[in-house]
C-alpha positions in Angstrom: -32.9 6.3 -72.5 -31.3 9.0 -70.3 -27.9 10.4 -71.1 -25.9 12.6 -68.7 -22.6 14.3 -68.8 -20.9 17.3 -67.0 -18.0 19.7 -67.5 -16.0 21.6 -64.9 -16.0 25.4 -65.1 -12.4 25.8 -64.1 -11.1 28.1 -66.8 -11.4 28.6 -70.6 -12.8 25.6 -72.4 -10.2 24.2 -74.8 -9.9 21.9 -77.8 -9.7 18.8 -75.5 -13.0 19.7 -74.0 -14.5 20.2 -77.4 -13.4 17.0 -79.1 -13.5 14.9 -76.0 -17.0 16.0 -74.8 -18.8 19.0 -76.1 -19.0 17.9 -79.8 -20.6 14.6 -78.8 -23.1 16.4 -76.5 -24.2 18.7 -79.4 -24.5 15.7 -81.7 -26.5 13.6 -79.3 -29.2 16.2 -78.8 -30.7 15.1 -82.1 -31.3 11.6 -80.7 -34.6 10.6 -78.9 -32.7 10.3 -75.6 -33.5 12.5 -72.7 -30.2 14.4 -72.2 -28.9 16.2 -69.2 -25.7 18.3 -69.3 -24.5 20.0 -66.2 -21.9 22.6 -65.3 -20.0 20.9 -62.5 -19.3 23.8 -60.2 -19.3 21.7 -57.0 -16.5 19.7 -58.5 -14.5 22.9 -59.4 -14.3 23.7 -55.7 -11.6 21.0 -55.5 -9.2 23.5 -57.2 -11.0 27.0 -57.2 -12.0 28.9 -54.1 -12.3 32.4 -55.6 -16.1 33.0 -55.8 -15.9 35.6 -58.6 -13.8 33.4 -60.7 -16.0 30.3 -60.3 -19.1 32.3 -61.0 -17.6 33.8 -64.2 -16.3 30.4 -65.4 -19.7 28.9 -64.8 -21.5 31.5 -66.9 -18.8 31.2 -69.6 -19.2 27.5 -69.9 -22.9 27.9 -70.5 -22.3 30.6 -73.1 -19.7 28.4 -74.8 -22.1 25.4 -74.9 -24.9 27.5 -76.4 -22.6 29.1 -78.9 -21.3 25.7 -80.0 -24.8 24.6 -80.8 -26.4 23.1 -77.7 -30.1 23.8 -77.8 -31.6 24.2 -74.4 -35.1 23.2 -75.8 -33.8 19.8 -76.8 -31.9 18.9 -73.6 -31.5 20.1 -70.0 -28.5 22.4 -69.3 -28.1 23.2 -65.7 -25.8 24.2 -62.9 -24.8 21.4 -60.5 -25.5 23.7 -57.6 -29.1 24.1 -58.7 -29.7 20.5 -57.6 -28.6 20.4 -54.0 -30.0 16.9 -53.6 -26.8 15.8 -55.5 -24.6 16.5 -52.5 -27.2 14.8 -50.2 -27.0 11.7 -52.3 -23.2 11.9 -52.4 -23.2 11.6 -48.6 -25.4 8.6 -48.6 -23.2 7.0 -51.3 -20.1 7.7 -49.2 -21.4 5.5 -46.5 -21.3 2.6 -48.9 -17.8 3.3 -50.2 -14.8 1.6 -48.6 -11.8 3.9 -48.2 -9.8 1.3 -50.2 -12.0 2.1 -53.2 -11.1 5.7 -53.2 -7.4 4.9 -52.6 -7.4 3.0 -55.9 -8.5 6.1 -57.7 -6.3 6.6 -60.8 -7.7 10.1 -61.6 -6.9 11.3 -58.0 -3.3 10.1 -58.4 -3.0 11.7 -61.8 -4.3 15.1 -60.6 -1.9 15.0 -57.6 1.0 14.2 -60.0 -0.1 17.2 -62.1 0.4 19.4 -59.1 -3.1 19.8 -57.6 -3.2 20.1 -53.8 -4.5 17.0 -52.2 -7.9 17.5 -50.4 -10.8 15.3 -49.4 -13.0 16.7 -52.1 -10.5 15.6 -54.7 -10.1 12.2 -53.0 -13.8 11.6 -52.9 -14.5 13.2 -56.3 -15.8 9.8 -57.8 -18.5 9.7 -55.1 -19.9 13.1 -56.1 -19.6 12.1 -59.7 -21.6 8.9 -59.0 -24.3 11.1 -57.3 -24.5 13.3 -60.4 -25.0 10.2 -62.6 -27.4 8.2 -60.3 -29.6 11.1 -59.2 -30.8 11.6 -62.8 -31.2 7.8 -63.3 -28.8 7.9 -66.2 -28.6 4.9 -68.5 -25.6 6.2 -70.6 -22.7 8.4 -69.6 -20.5 9.6 -72.5 -16.9 9.7 -71.2 -13.3 9.4 -72.3 -11.2 6.3 -71.4 -9.7 8.2 -68.5 -13.1 8.3 -66.7 -13.6 4.5 -67.1 -12.7 3.8 -63.5 -15.0 6.5 -62.1 -18.0 5.0 -64.0 -17.1 1.6 -62.6 -17.2 3.2 -59.1 -20.6 4.7 -59.9 -21.9 1.3 -61.0 -20.4 -0.4 -57.9 -22.1 2.1 -55.5 -25.4 1.8 -57.3 -25.3 -2.0 -56.9 -24.4 -1.7 -53.2 -27.4 0.6 -52.7 -29.7 -1.8 -54.6 -28.5 -4.8 -52.7 -29.2 -2.9 -49.4 -32.7 -2.0 -50.6 -33.3 -5.5 -52.1 -34.8 -3.6 -55.1 -33.6 -1.3 -57.9 -33.5 2.1 -56.4 -30.6 3.1 -58.6 -30.3 2.7 -62.4 -27.0 1.0 -63.3 -25.3 3.4 -65.7 -23.3 2.3 -68.8 -20.3 4.2 -70.1 -20.2 5.3 -73.8 -16.6 5.9 -74.6 -15.5 8.8 -76.9 -13.2 7.9 -79.7 -11.7 10.5 -82.0 -10.3 13.5 -80.2 -10.6 12.1 -76.7 -6.8 12.5 -76.2 -6.2 15.9 -77.9 -2.5 16.9 -77.7 -1.6 20.2 -76.0 1.0 22.7 -77.1 3.7 20.5 -75.4 2.6 17.3 -77.2 1.1 15.8 -74.0 -2.6 15.4 -73.4 -4.3 18.8 -73.3 -5.3 19.8 -69.8 -5.9 23.0 -67.9 -3.7 21.8 -65.0 -0.8 21.2 -67.4 -1.1 24.7 -68.9 -0.8 23.4 -72.4 -4.3 24.3 -73.7 -5.6 25.9 -76.9 -8.9 27.8 -76.1 -11.8 27.0 -78.3 -12.7 30.7 -78.8 -9.2 32.2 -79.1 -8.9 34.1 -82.4 -6.7 36.5 -84.3 -3.4 37.5 -82.7 -4.2 35.7 -79.5 -4.8 32.4 -81.3 -1.7 32.9 -83.5 0.4 33.4 -80.4 -0.9 30.3 -78.7 -0.4 28.1 -81.8 3.1 29.6 -82.1 4.0 27.9 -78.8 3.3 24.4 -80.0 6.5 22.4 -79.6 8.1 21.0 -82.8 11.5 19.5 -83.7 14.3 21.6 -85.2 14.1 20.6 -88.8 14.5 23.4 -91.3 12.1 24.6 -93.9 13.5 22.5 -96.8 13.9 19.3 -94.9 11.4 16.4 -95.1 9.3 16.0 -92.0 7.3 13.2 -90.4 3.7 14.5 -90.1 2.6 11.6 -87.8 5.1 12.6 -85.1 4.2 16.3 -85.2 1.8 17.8 -82.7 0.7 20.4 -85.2 -0.3 17.8 -87.7 -2.2 15.7 -85.1 -4.3 18.8 -84.3 -4.8 19.5 -88.0 -6.3 16.0 -88.4 -9.0 16.9 -85.9 -10.3 19.7 -88.2 -9.3 18.8 -91.8 -11.1 16.5 -94.2 -9.2 13.3 -95.0 -8.3 14.8 -98.4 -7.0 18.0 -96.9 -5.0 16.1 -94.2 -3.4 13.9 -96.8 -2.5 17.0 -98.9 -0.8 18.6 -95.9 1.0 15.3 -94.9 2.4 15.1 -98.4 3.7 18.7 -98.1 5.4 17.7 -94.8 7.2 14.9 -96.5 8.2 16.8 -99.7 10.1 19.5 -97.9 9.8 23.2 -98.4 6.9 23.2 -95.9 7.8 24.6 -92.5 6.1 24.3 -89.2 5.1 27.9 -89.5 3.1 26.9 -92.6 1.5 24.1 -90.7 0.5 26.4 -87.8 -1.0 28.8 -90.2 -3.0 26.0 -91.8 -4.2 24.9 -88.4 -5.3 28.5 -87.6 -7.3 28.7 -90.8 -9.0 25.4 -90.2 -9.9 26.6 -86.7 -11.2 29.9 -88.0 -13.4 28.1 -90.5 -14.7 25.5 -88.0 -15.5 27.9 -85.2 -16.3 31.0 -87.2 -20.1 30.9 -86.7 -19.8 29.8 -83.1 -17.6 32.8 -82.4 -20.3 35.1 -83.7 -22.9 33.5 -81.6 -20.7 33.7 -78.6 -20.1 37.4 -79.1 -23.9 37.9 -79.1 -24.6 35.7 -76.1 -21.9 37.5 -74.1 -23.9 40.7 -74.4 -27.0 38.9 -72.9 -25.9 37.2 -69.7 -29.4 37.6 -68.2 -30.9 35.5 -71.0 -28.3 32.8 -70.4 -29.0 32.8 -66.7 -32.8 32.4 -67.5 -32.0 29.3 -69.5 -29.9 27.9 -66.7 -32.6 28.7 -64.2 -35.2 26.8 -66.3 -32.7 23.9 -66.7 -32.1 23.8 -63.0 -35.9 23.6 -62.3 -36.2 20.7 -64.8 -33.3 18.8 -63.3 -34.5 19.2 -59.8 -37.9 17.9 -60.7 -36.1 14.8 -61.9 -33.9 14.6 -58.8 -36.5 15.2 -56.1 -38.7 12.0 -56.5 -35.5 9.9 -56.5 -34.2 11.5 -53.3 -37.6 11.1 -51.7 -37.4 7.4 -52.4 -33.9 7.3 -51.0 -34.8 9.2 -47.8 -37.8 6.9 -47.3 -35.7 3.7 -47.7 -33.0 4.9 -45.4 -35.3 6.3 -42.8 -34.2 9.9 -43.2 -37.1 11.8 -41.6 -37.7 15.3 -42.7 -40.4 17.8 -41.7 -39.8 20.1 -44.7 -42.7 19.6 -47.1 -42.1 22.7 -49.2 -42.7 22.1 -53.0 -39.1 23.0 -53.9 -37.9 20.0 -51.9 -40.8 17.5 -52.1 -41.5 18.1 -55.8 
């Protein structure tokens, strides 16, 4: 079984990234599956064109993943740009994709609604995502419900290629939907998203974390008034970290009165400090050793390309794409 997932390096990773993806990635590395996790820097070009920023964000994502417990000896962590065959495959897949398929893209419409500038890269994003999935012959793709359509597009394109070849060139991937935490609320109560500017960074701490938590929108009920925990964004975030017993205790305090939103935000900060404490220490250490992190990414890129190269060779052969380049890096 081959599992694959990616994450965009487009800014600081936040709680939505953690509960919606990273936590599951760390947990799945203990399974017998062959797991590939990539830093989707090609995808980030749909919104970032500052080279220094993208390079920094890409390294930061690797550091964050390692700090949060991903073990590069148990899985393959790599940069998307270290597997250039991916963009080659994306072009081939694009020739199988009717324009109408992209026009139905819910994710594209959502991103435009959030204020992102329309561009062809954003429009054809699902095709590159399909290439990421298919080039590693992935069987399982852990995703949130918001990515359901994109996985369906990957499956559709894989089936079109296989029909053309009259054989199974592409493995048909299956989605594995994330449950708890997939729709983490942001500081405004809406789904946490970088483009919405409502995020809580995973590695914020101290005064910076307190300031961010202080911006979480609540109602105007006073300290002594009874409050409804289920309708409170702070409490919804608390539930992600607290044990059921602790969450019930805090919920009862909400209802009893005498427990203000400031108390709840302080409880949330303490829960985050406890949950991410060791990871913060590892991150501080890794941040002082960027060359070591790059070495891990370099090795991951080599392993990923070894997986991708034979697949692309078969694709080139089937579609008659002649090449005179026989260098090991390409024909591995």
